[in-house]
C-alpha positions, 0 to 999 in steps of 0.5 A, a space after each residue: 284780910 276782911 278788913 283790908 278788903 273793906 278798906 279797899 272797897 271804901 277807898 274805891 267808893 270815895 274815889 268814885 265820888 271824888 271823880 264825879 267832881 270833874 264832870 263840870 256840874 254847876 254844883 261843883 264849885 270848890 273855891 271856898 274862899 271866893 264866895 260870900 260866907 253865909 255864917 258871916 252874913 248871919 252874924 252881920 245881920 244879928 249885929 245890925 239888929 243891935 244897931 237897929 234896936 240899941 239895948 235890945 240885942 247885945 253882942 257880948 264881944 264888947 265890954 263897955 259902960 257907954 252904949 254909944 261907944 259900943 254902938 260906934 265900935 259895932 258900926 265900924 265892925 259891921 262896915 269892915 266885915 260887910 265890906 269884905 263880903 261885898 268885895 267877894 260877892 262882886 267877884 262871885 257873881 259874874 252878872 255885873 261883868 268883869 271888874 279889876 281888883 281895885 275897882 271891886 275894892 272901890 265899889 264895895 267901899 262905896 256900897 258899904 258907905 252908902 248902906 251905913 249912911 242909910 241906916 237912920 232912914 231904915 230905922 225910921 221905916 222900922 219905927 213905923 212898922 213897930 208902931 203899926 204892929 202895936 196899934 194893930 194888935 190888941 195882944 201886944 202888951 208893949 213895944 219891948 214884947 214886939 221887938 223881942 218876940 214877934 216874928 213879923 218884926 224880925 222878918 220886916 227889919 231884916 227885909 228893910 236892911 237887905 232891900 237897901 243892899 239890893 237897891 245897891 245891886 249887891 249880888 247874893 248877900 240880900 237874899 242870904 239875909 232874907 232867907 235867914 229871916 225866912 228860916 227863923 220866922 216862916 216869912 219869905 219876903 224877897 229883898 227886891 219887893 218895895 214896901 211902904 211905911 207902917 207895914 204890919 205882919 200878924 202871926 206871919 207863918 207861911 207869908 210869901 212876898 215876891 220880888 217885884 211886889 209893890 206894897 203901899 203904906 199902912 198895909 196889914 197881912 196875916 199868916 199864909 198870905 201869898 203875894 206872888 206870880 201868876 206863873 213862872 213857866 217862862 223861867 229866866 225869860 221873866 227875869 226883870 219883869 213885873 210878875 207880882 201884884 201891887 197892893 195900894 195903901 190901907 189894905 188888909 189881907 186876911 189869912 190864906 189869901 193868894 193874890 197873883 200876877 204882875 198886872 193885879 192891883 188891889 186898890 186903896 182901903 180894900 179888905 181881902 177876905 181869908 182864903 180868897 184867890 185873886 188874879 185880877 185887879 180889885 177897885 179901891 174901897 172894896 171888900 172881897 170874900 168867898 161865897 158865904 159858907 153854910 154851917 152844919 151842926 151834928 149831934 149823935 150823927 144827925 144834922 139838926 142845925 143849918 145856918 148861913 154866916 151873915 156878913 155886915 152891910 157892905 159892898 162885897 166883891 164876891 169871887 
């Protein structure tokens, strides 16, 4: 008797939850076959790493003696699977307007053809990022160590792949790619950001680079840096507008710095000190730091040493 009562209670609870799906909420979509497959996108990203760094990331699905043959099979496989996901994404996202099934097939094929053709150019940029990382980090013992172990190179490579799909107006998929890298590395680079060659992320955890950011060449940033919007209170009214800063060539941004606002530009060859908070432009060849802190030393509860941290002779833009 008690068992029957509990079964009825559970059935009633389940019925209430199921009934809530008829409420027309935006989170109610249940057509599982009409949206990009996140796990499939992640698998495609992993296979693209094999194409970007042949010999470093191996897919054990294929058994070949010749690396070039394996790459040929892998590239065709990526094309086939990505084409299916792009085809679904073009229908899933209604922002591009209605497309016939034939039009979607043609467009998804065109997008994937263009993307695959871009891979040599993407690899050129990734090569420059690898060199920047090796040249900029005395702790790096080899290129192999960077490729296999550094979170920065994982995040940058994923971004560069996703960015090309973003430029081709592919909905959803580029963001799934970069958010996968975000979950692995703690580095959040929006696929819409524009980033030049020789980009170096040191350590990396907690870095945020917003959608409309523009970053020049030979830029180095450390952990905890935010290149973000000054305010997002306007919500969707701000979509498509430049909300994030411009970082010009040869800039170094140290840990914990926040640079905010679409009108903010950091001029060439500048150095942005750690924990700074910048909401207005900085001229070229400038070093920015917070006000010099004082160091206090205590022994047995008594202060006995007090000294200022001294900076070397340079023009500082103090905030």
